[in-house]
PyMOL commands that place a pseudoatom at each C-alpha (Angstrom):
pseudoatom trace, name=CA, resn=MET, resi=1, chain=A, elem=C, hetatm=0, pos=[-20.279, -21.317, 16.455]
pseudoatom trace, name=CA, resn=GLY, resi=2, chain=A, elem=C, hetatm=0, pos=[-18.680, -23.142, 19.061]
pseudoatom trace, name=CA, resn=ALA, resi=3, chain=A, elem=C, hetatm=0, pos=[-15.646, -24.260, 16.892]
pseudoatom trace, name=CA, resn=ALA, resi=4, chain=A, elem=C, hetatm=0, pos=[-15.444, -20.614, 15.755]
pseudoatom trace, name=CA, resn=THR, resi=5, chain=A, elem=C, hetatm=0, pos=[-14.677, -19.466, 19.255]
pseudoatom trace, name=CA, resn=GLU, resi=6, chain=A, elem=C, hetatm=0, pos=[-12.433, -22.331, 20.294]
pseudoatom trace, name=CA, resn=TYR, resi=7, chain=A, elem=C, hetatm=0, pos=[-9.581, -21.238, 17.687]
pseudoatom trace, name=CA, resn=TYR, resi=8, chain=A, elem=C, hetatm=0, pos=[-7.610, -18.013, 17.329]
pseudoatom trace, name=CA, resn=ILE, resi=9, chain=A, elem=C, hetatm=0, pos=[-4.869, -16.694, 14.943]
pseudoatom trace, name=CA, resn=PRO, resi=10, chain=A, elem=C, hetatm=0, pos=[-1.914, -16.347, 16.789]
pseudoatom trace, name=CA, resn=LEU, resi=11, chain=A, elem=C, hetatm=0, pos=[0.035, -14.384, 14.099]
pseudoatom trace, name=CA, resn=LEU, resi=12, chain=A, elem=C, hetatm=0, pos=[-1.345, -10.887, 12.985]
pseudoatom trace, name=CA, resn=HIS, resi=13, chain=A, elem=C, hetatm=0, pos=[-0.106, -10.803, 9.635]
pseudoatom trace, name=CA, resn=PRO, resi=14, chain=A, elem=C, hetatm=0, pos=[-3.166, -12.470, 7.927]
pseudoatom trace, name=CA, resn=LEU, resi=15, chain=A, elem=C, hetatm=0, pos=[-5.387, -10.033, 9.958]
pseudoatom trace, name=CA, resn=VAL, resi=16, chain=A, elem=C, hetatm=0, pos=[-3.481, -6.820, 9.163]
pseudoatom trace, name=CA, resn=VAL, resi=17, chain=A, elem=C, hetatm=0, pos=[-2.519, -7.341, 5.456]
pseudoatom trace, name=CA, resn=HIS, resi=18, chain=A, elem=C, hetatm=0, pos=[-5.670, -6.288, 3.888]
pseudoatom trace, name=CA, resn=PHE, resi=19, chain=A, elem=C, hetatm=0, pos=[-5.644, -2.876, 5.556]
pseudoatom trace, name=CA, resn=PRO, resi=20, chain=A, elem=C, hetatm=0, pos=[-2.574, -1.405, 3.334]
pseudoatom trace, name=CA, resn=ILE, resi=21, chain=A, elem=C, hetatm=0, pos=[-4.020, -3.079, 0.210]
pseudoatom trace, name=CA, resn=VAL, resi=22, chain=A, elem=C, hetatm=0, pos=[-7.387, -1.290, 0.419]
pseudoatom trace, name=CA, resn=LEU, resi=23, chain=A, elem=C, hetatm=0, pos=[-5.996, 1.926, 1.810]
pseudoatom trace, name=CA, resn=LEU, resi=24, chain=A, elem=C, hetatm=0, pos=[-3.313, 2.266, -0.843]
pseudoatom trace, name=CA, resn=LEU, resi=25, chain=A, elem=C, hetatm=0, pos=[-5.720, 1.226, -3.658]
pseudoatom trace, name=CA, resn=VAL, resi=26, chain=A, elem=C, hetatm=0, pos=[-8.236, 3.643, -2.716]
pseudoatom trace, name=CA, resn=ALA, resi=27, chain=A, elem=C, hetatm=0, pos=[-5.481, 6.279, -2.363]
pseudoatom trace, name=CA, resn=ALA, resi=28, chain=A, elem=C, hetatm=0, pos=[-4.386, 5.604, -6.041]
pseudoatom trace, name=CA, resn=GLY, resi=29, chain=A, elem=C, hetatm=0, pos=[-8.009, 5.882, -7.224]
pseudoatom trace, name=CA, resn=MET, resi=30, chain=A, elem=C, hetatm=0, pos=[-8.382, 9.400, -5.408]
pseudoatom trace, name=CA, resn=VAL, resi=31, chain=A, elem=C, hetatm=0, pos=[-5.084, 10.269, -7.155]
pseudoatom trace, name=CA, resn=VAL, resi=32, chain=A, elem=C, hetatm=0, pos=[-6.715, 9.384, -10.551]
pseudoatom trace, name=CA, resn=ILE, resi=33, chain=A, elem=C, hetatm=0, pos=[-9.706, 11.636, -9.798]
pseudoatom trace, name=CA, resn=TRP, resi=34, chain=A, elem=C, hetatm=0, pos=[-7.548, 14.354, -8.504]
pseudoatom trace, name=CA, resn=SER, resi=35, chain=A, elem=C, hetatm=0, pos=[-5.223, 14.273, -11.525]
pseudoatom trace, name=CA, resn=VAL, resi=36, chain=A, elem=C, hetatm=0, pos=[-8.258, 14.678, -13.862]
pseudoatom trace, name=CA, resn=ARG, resi=37, chain=A, elem=C, hetatm=0, pos=[-10.300, 17.180, -11.643]
pseudoatom trace, name=CA, resn=ASP, resi=38, chain=A, elem=C, hetatm=0, pos=[-7.361, 19.097, -9.756]
pseudoatom trace, name=CA, resn=ARG, resi=39, chain=A, elem=C, hetatm=0, pos=[-9.701, 19.798, -6.629]
pseudoatom trace, name=CA, resn=ASP, resi=40, chain=A, elem=C, hetatm=0, pos=[-8.169, 20.119, -3.232]
pseudoatom trace, name=CA, resn=GLY, resi=41, chain=A, elem=C, hetatm=0, pos=[-10.787, 17.860, -1.804]
pseudoatom trace, name=CA, resn=TRP, resi=42, chain=A, elem=C, hetatm=0, pos=[-9.607, 14.759, -3.990]
pseudoatom trace, name=CA, resn=LEU, resi=43, chain=A, elem=C, hetatm=0, pos=[-5.920, 15.745, -3.064]
pseudoatom trace, name=CA, resn=ARG, resi=44, chain=A, elem=C, hetatm=0, pos=[-6.810, 15.790, 0.662]
pseudoatom trace, name=CA, resn=MET, resi=45, chain=A, elem=C, hetatm=0, pos=[-8.558, 12.557, 0.618]
pseudoatom trace, name=CA, resn=ALA, resi=46, chain=A, elem=C, hetatm=0, pos=[-5.763, 10.895, -1.551]
pseudoatom trace, name=CA, resn=CYS, resi=47, chain=A, elem=C, hetatm=0, pos=[-3.189, 12.154, 0.953]
pseudoatom trace, name=CA, resn=GLY, resi=48, chain=A, elem=C, hetatm=0, pos=[-5.128, 10.721, 4.061]
pseudoatom trace, name=CA, resn=PHE, resi=49, chain=A, elem=C, hetatm=0, pos=[-5.511, 7.415, 2.554]
pseudoatom trace, name=CA, resn=ALA, resi=50, chain=A, elem=C, hetatm=0, pos=[-2.036, 7.441, 1.422]
pseudoatom trace, name=CA, resn=TRP, resi=51, chain=A, elem=C, hetatm=0, pos=[-0.702, 8.224, 4.918]
pseudoatom trace, name=CA, resn=LEU, resi=52, chain=A, elem=C, hetatm=0, pos=[-3.110, 5.500, 6.608]
pseudoatom trace, name=CA, resn=GLY, resi=53, chain=A, elem=C, hetatm=0, pos=[-2.120, 3.002, 3.760]
pseudoatom trace, name=CA, resn=SER, resi=54, chain=A, elem=C, hetatm=0, pos=[1.602, 3.675, 4.331]
pseudoatom trace, name=CA, resn=VAL, resi=55, chain=A, elem=C, hetatm=0, pos=[1.440, 3.154, 8.110]
pseudoatom trace, name=CA, resn=ALA, resi=56, chain=A, elem=C, hetatm=0, pos=[-0.658, -0.011, 7.571]
pseudoatom trace, name=CA, resn=ALA, resi=57, chain=A, elem=C, hetatm=0, pos=[2.057, -1.123, 5.136]
pseudoatom trace, name=CA, resn=VAL, resi=58, chain=A, elem=C, hetatm=0, pos=[4.819, -0.839, 7.905]
pseudoatom trace, name=CA, resn=VAL, resi=59, chain=A, elem=C, hetatm=0, pos=[2.551, -2.724, 10.330]
pseudoatom trace, name=CA, resn=ALA, resi=60, chain=A, elem=C, hetatm=0, pos=[2.002, -5.456, 7.800]
pseudoatom trace, name=CA, resn=SER, resi=61, chain=A, elem=C, hetatm=0, pos=[5.656, -5.662, 7.011]
pseudoatom trace, name=CA, resn=ARG, resi=62, chain=A, elem=C, hetatm=0, pos=[6.564, -5.969, 10.597]
pseudoatom trace, name=CA, resn=THR, resi=63, chain=A, elem=C, hetatm=0, pos=[4.014, -8.808, 11.119]
pseudoatom trace, name=CA, resn=GLY, resi=64, chain=A, elem=C, hetatm=0, pos=[5.136, -10.620, 8.221]
pseudoatom trace, name=CA, resn=GLU, resi=65, chain=A, elem=C, hetatm=0, pos=[8.626, -10.768, 9.576]
pseudoatom trace, name=CA, resn=GLN, resi=66, chain=A, elem=C, hetatm=0, pos=[7.257, -12.472, 12.681]
pseudoatom trace, name=CA, resn=LEU, resi=67, chain=A, elem=C, hetatm=0, pos=[5.058, -14.934, 10.441]
pseudoatom trace, name=CA, resn=GLU, resi=68, chain=A, elem=C, hetatm=0, pos=[8.153, -15.584, 8.191]
pseudoatom trace, name=CA, resn=GLU, resi=69, chain=A, elem=C, hetatm=0, pos=[9.814, -17.160, 11.531]
pseudoatom trace, name=CA, resn=GLU, resi=70, chain=A, elem=C, hetatm=0, pos=[6.883, -19.463, 11.772]
pseudoatom trace, name=CA, resn=VAL, resi=71, chain=A, elem=C, hetatm=0, pos=[6.558, -20.830, 8.351]
pseudoatom trace, name=CA, resn=ARG, resi=72, chain=A, elem=C, hetatm=0, pos=[10.335, -21.133, 7.164]
pseudoatom trace, name=CA, resn=GLY, resi=73, chain=A, elem=C, hetatm=0, pos=[10.804, -24.486, 5.460]
pseudoatom trace, name=CA, resn=THR, resi=74, chain=A, elem=C, hetatm=0, pos=[7.437, -24.644, 3.687]
pseudoatom trace, name=CA, resn=PRO, resi=75, chain=A, elem=C, hetatm=0, pos=[8.545, -25.198, -0.039]
pseudoatom trace, name=CA, resn=MET, resi=76, chain=A, elem=C, hetatm=0, pos=[6.199, -22.662, -1.485]
pseudoatom trace, name=CA, resn=VAL, resi=77, chain=A, elem=C, hetatm=0, pos=[7.273, -20.147, 1.096]
pseudoatom trace, name=CA, resn=GLU, resi=78, chain=A, elem=C, hetatm=0, pos=[10.992, -20.780, 0.429]
pseudoatom trace, name=CA, resn=THR, resi=79, chain=A, elem=C, hetatm=0, pos=[10.398, -20.044, -3.064]
pseudoatom trace, name=CA, resn=LEU, resi=80, chain=A, elem=C, hetatm=0, pos=[8.552, -16.920, -2.755]
pseudoatom trace, name=CA, resn=ILE, resi=81, chain=A, elem=C, hetatm=0, pos=[9.514, -15.299, 0.455]
pseudoatom trace, name=CA, resn=ASP, resi=82, chain=A, elem=C, hetatm=0, pos=[12.507, -13.156, -0.622]
pseudoatom trace, name=CA, resn=LEU, resi=83, chain=A, elem=C, hetatm=0, pos=[10.620, -11.713, -3.755]
pseudoatom trace, name=CA, resn=HIS, resi=84, chain=A, elem=C, hetatm=0, pos=[7.581, -11.049, -1.420]
pseudoatom trace, name=CA, resn=GLU, resi=85, chain=A, elem=C, hetatm=0, pos=[9.699, -9.267, 1.214]
pseudoatom trace, name=CA, resn=LEU, resi=86, chain=A, elem=C, hetatm=0, pos=[11.480, -7.362, -1.554]
pseudoatom trace, name=CA, resn=SER, resi=87, chain=A, elem=C, hetatm=0, pos=[8.174, -6.161, -3.006]
pseudoatom trace, name=CA, resn=ALA, resi=88, chain=A, elem=C, hetatm=0, pos=[6.839, -5.269, 0.392]
pseudoatom trace, name=CA, resn=ASP, resi=89, chain=A, elem=C, hetatm=0, pos=[10.033, -3.303, 1.185]
pseudoatom trace, name=CA, resn=TRP, resi=90, chain=A, elem=C, hetatm=0, pos=[9.475, -1.418, -2.308]
pseudoatom trace, name=CA, resn=THR, resi=91, chain=A, elem=C, hetatm=0, pos=[5.744, -0.922, -1.503]
pseudoatom trace, name=CA, resn=VAL, resi=92, chain=A, elem=C, hetatm=0, pos=[6.472, 0.858, 1.817]
pseudoatom trace, name=CA, resn=LEU, resi=93, chain=A, elem=C, hetatm=0, pos=[9.112, 3.119, 0.457]
pseudoatom trace, name=CA, resn=LEU, resi=94, chain=A, elem=C, hetatm=0, pos=[7.146, 4.181, -2.581]
pseudoatom trace, name=CA, resn=ALA, resi=95, chain=A, elem=C, hetatm=0, pos=[3.842, 4.568, -0.279]
pseudoatom trace, name=CA, resn=PHE, resi=96, chain=A, elem=C, hetatm=0, pos=[5.666, 7.029, 1.849]
pseudoatom trace, name=CA, resn=CYS, resi=97, chain=A, elem=C, hetatm=0, pos=[7.238, 8.824, -1.131]
pseudoatom trace, name=CA, resn=LEU, resi=98, chain=A, elem=C, hetatm=0, pos=[3.508, 9.187, -2.547]
pseudoatom trace, name=CA, resn=SER, resi=99, chain=A, elem=C, hetatm=0, pos=[2.343, 10.341, 0.946]
pseudoatom trace, name=CA, resn=LEU, resi=100, chain=A, elem=C, hetatm=0, pos=[5.060, 13.068, 1.271]
pseudoatom trace, name=CA, resn=VAL, resi=101, chain=A, elem=C, hetatm=0, pos=[4.563, 14.327, -2.211]
pseudoatom trace, name=CA, resn=LEU, resi=102, chain=A, elem=C, hetatm=0, pos=[0.698, 14.439, -1.723]
pseudoatom trace, name=CA, resn=THR, resi=103, chain=A, elem=C, hetatm=0, pos=[1.263, 16.503, 1.628]
pseudoatom trace, name=CA, resn=THR, resi=104, chain=A, elem=C, hetatm=0, pos=[3.665, 18.786, -0.301]
pseudoatom trace, name=CA, resn=LEU, resi=105, chain=A, elem=C, hetatm=0, pos=[0.988, 19.392, -2.926]
pseudoatom trace, name=CA, resn=LEU, resi=106, chain=A, elem=C, hetatm=0, pos=[-1.613, 19.802, -0.429]
pseudoatom trace, name=CA, resn=PHE, resi=107, chain=A, elem=C, hetatm=0, pos=[0.273, 22.401, 1.696]
pseudoatom trace, name=CA, resn=GLY, resi=108, chain=A, elem=C, hetatm=0, pos=[1.775, 23.795, -1.501]
pseudoatom trace, name=CA, resn=ALA, resi=109, chain=A, elem=C, hetatm=0, pos=[-1.280, 26.442, -1.579]
pseudoatom trace, name=CA, resn=ARG, resi=110, chain=A, elem=C, hetatm=0, pos=[-0.065, 27.652, 1.687]
pseudoatom trace, name=CA, resn=TRP, resi=111, chain=A, elem=C, hetatm=0, pos=[3.690, 27.940, 0.479]
pseudoatom trace, name=CA, resn=TRP, resi=112, chain=A, elem=C, hetatm=0, pos=[2.958, 29.274, -2.651]
pseudoatom trace, name=CA, resn=PRO, resi=113, chain=A, elem=C, hetatm=0, pos=[-0.224, 31.268, -2.602]
pseudoatom trace, name=CA, resn=ASN, resi=114, chain=A, elem=C, hetatm=0, pos=[-0.189, 32.227, -6.274]
pseudoatom trace, name=CA, resn=ARG, resi=115, chain=A, elem=C, hetatm=0, pos=[-0.649, 28.742, -7.385]
pseudoatom trace, name=CA, resn=ALA, resi=116, chain=A, elem=C, hetatm=0, pos=[-3.927, 28.393, -9.044]
pseudoatom trace, name=CA, resn=GLY, resi=117, chain=A, elem=C, hetatm=0, pos=[-4.252, 24.415, -9.100]
pseudoatom trace, name=CA, resn=SER, resi=118, chain=A, elem=C, hetatm=0, pos=[-1.378, 22.013, -9.679]
pseudoatom trace, name=CA, resn=PRO, resi=119, chain=A, elem=C, hetatm=0, pos=[0.238, 21.884, -13.137]
pseudoatom trace, name=CA, resn=GLY, resi=120, chain=A, elem=C, hetatm=0, pos=[-0.586, 18.915, -15.415]
pseudoatom trace, name=CA, resn=ALA, resi=121, chain=A, elem=C, hetatm=0, pos=[2.836, 17.653, -15.491]
pseudoatom trace, name=CA, resn=ILE, resi=122, chain=A, elem=C, hetatm=0, pos=[3.082, 17.268, -11.713]
pseudoatom trace, name=CA, resn=ARG, resi=123, chain=A, elem=C, hetatm=0, pos=[-0.304, 15.626, -11.689]
pseudoatom trace, name=CA, resn=LEU, resi=124, chain=A, elem=C, hetatm=0, pos=[0.695, 13.295, -14.303]
pseudoatom trace, name=CA, resn=LEU, resi=125, chain=A, elem=C, hetatm=0, pos=[4.184, 12.287, -12.405]
pseudoatom trace, name=CA, resn=VAL, resi=126, chain=A, elem=C, hetatm=0, pos=[2.078, 11.820, -9.097]
pseudoatom trace, name=CA, resn=LEU, resi=127, chain=A, elem=C, hetatm=0, pos=[-0.524, 9.634, -11.124]
pseudoatom trace, name=CA, resn=LEU, resi=128, chain=A, elem=C, hetatm=0, pos=[2.410, 7.493, -12.367]
pseudoatom trace, name=CA, resn=LEU, resi=129, chain=A, elem=C, hetatm=0, pos=[3.678, 7.231, -8.750]
pseudoatom trace, name=CA, resn=ALA, resi=130, chain=A, elem=C, hetatm=0, pos=[0.240, 6.259, -7.388]
pseudoatom trace, name=CA, resn=ILE, resi=131, chain=A, elem=C, hetatm=0, pos=[-0.117, 3.612, -10.253]
pseudoatom trace, name=CA, resn=ALA, resi=132, chain=A, elem=C, hetatm=0, pos=[3.361, 2.329, -9.246]
pseudoatom trace, name=CA, resn=VAL, resi=133, chain=A, elem=C, hetatm=0, pos=[2.281, 1.920, -5.641]
pseudoatom trace, name=CA, resn=ALA, resi=134, chain=A, elem=C, hetatm=0, pos=[-1.091, 0.151, -6.632]
pseudoatom trace, name=CA, resn=VAL, resi=135, chain=A, elem=C, hetatm=0, pos=[0.940, -2.309, -8.957]
pseudoatom trace, name=CA, resn=LEU, resi=136, chain=A, elem=C, hetatm=0, pos=[3.347, -2.979, -6.139]
pseudoatom trace, name=CA, resn=ILE, resi=137, chain=A, elem=C, hetatm=0, pos=[0.913, -3.597, -3.558]
pseudoatom trace, name=CA, resn=ALA, resi=138, chain=A, elem=C, hetatm=0, pos=[-1.200, -5.903, -5.937]
pseudoatom trace, name=CA, resn=TRP, resi=139, chain=A, elem=C, hetatm=0, pos=[2.100, -7.946, -6.760]
pseudoatom trace, name=CA, resn=THR, resi=140, chain=A, elem=C, hetatm=0, pos=[3.025, -7.997, -3.269]
pseudoatom trace, name=CA, resn=GLY, resi=141, chain=A, elem=C, hetatm=0, pos=[-0.245, -9.216, -2.239]
pseudoatom trace, name=CA, resn=HIS, resi=142, chain=A, elem=C, hetatm=0, pos=[-0.293, -11.741, -5.283]
pseudoatom trace, name=CA, resn=LEU, resi=143, chain=A, elem=C, hetatm=0, pos=[2.926, -13.341, -3.909]
pseudoatom trace, name=CA, resn=GLY, resi=144, chain=A, elem=C, hetatm=0, pos=[1.577, -13.514, -0.506]
pseudoatom trace, name=CA, resn=GLY, resi=145, chain=A, elem=C, hetatm=0, pos=[-1.421, -15.361, -1.872]
pseudoatom trace, name=CA, resn=LEU, resi=146, chain=A, elem=C, hetatm=0, pos=[0.606, -17.645, -3.763]
pseudoatom trace, name=CA, resn=MET, resi=147, chain=A, elem=C, hetatm=0, pos=[2.609, -18.636, -0.577]
pseudoatom trace, name=CA, resn=VAL, resi=148, chain=A, elem=C, hetatm=0, pos=[-0.884, -19.465, 1.136]
pseudoatom trace, name=CA, resn=TRP, resi=149, chain=A, elem=C, hetatm=0, pos=[-3.035, -20.693, -1.756]
pseudoatom trace, name=CA, resn=GLY, resi=150, chain=A, elem=C, hetatm=0, pos=[-0.865, -21.365, -4.689]
pseudoatom trace, name=CA, resn=VAL, resi=151, chain=A, elem=C, hetatm=0, pos=[-0.810, -24.624, -6.345]
pseudoatom trace, name=CA, resn=PRO, resi=152, chain=A, elem=C, hetatm=0, pos=[1.386, -25.797, -9.264]
pseudoatom trace, name=CA, resn=ARG, resi=153, chain=A, elem=C, hetatm=0, pos=[-0.333, -25.695, -12.936]
for i in range(1, 153): cmd.bond("trace and resi %d" % i, "trace and resi %d" % (i + 1))
show_as sticks, trace
zoom trace
């Protein structure tokens, strides 16, 4: 255990990057269930996880910028960093869009009291947005993993 306590990780990105991945994938899963069941409980959970994941994605993005300064010049990083950063930016943007849409639907019952559930077309569009967020976060994480662990075929 001595060696484990003698070292530390000076940059936060490797530590925080897993939070938005998990939170946004769970949010997408909740949206899948909500889109089928149309129950406010699933919508509330999806909304909460989406907001937490969106904020965590911003933190991961900011800490990634710090890490980028430290690892510039590494061949694998130079090859993929711009695509990874672009994917991260799109992930953050779409995650916040998903959060706002879910919040609007969640509070829509108060704004439109005659609403009985969400229309199927709306649920489908939100589902597609959630799938886009899930695919983007997975792609962004894959690119990050390649920069750390990737080897040529």
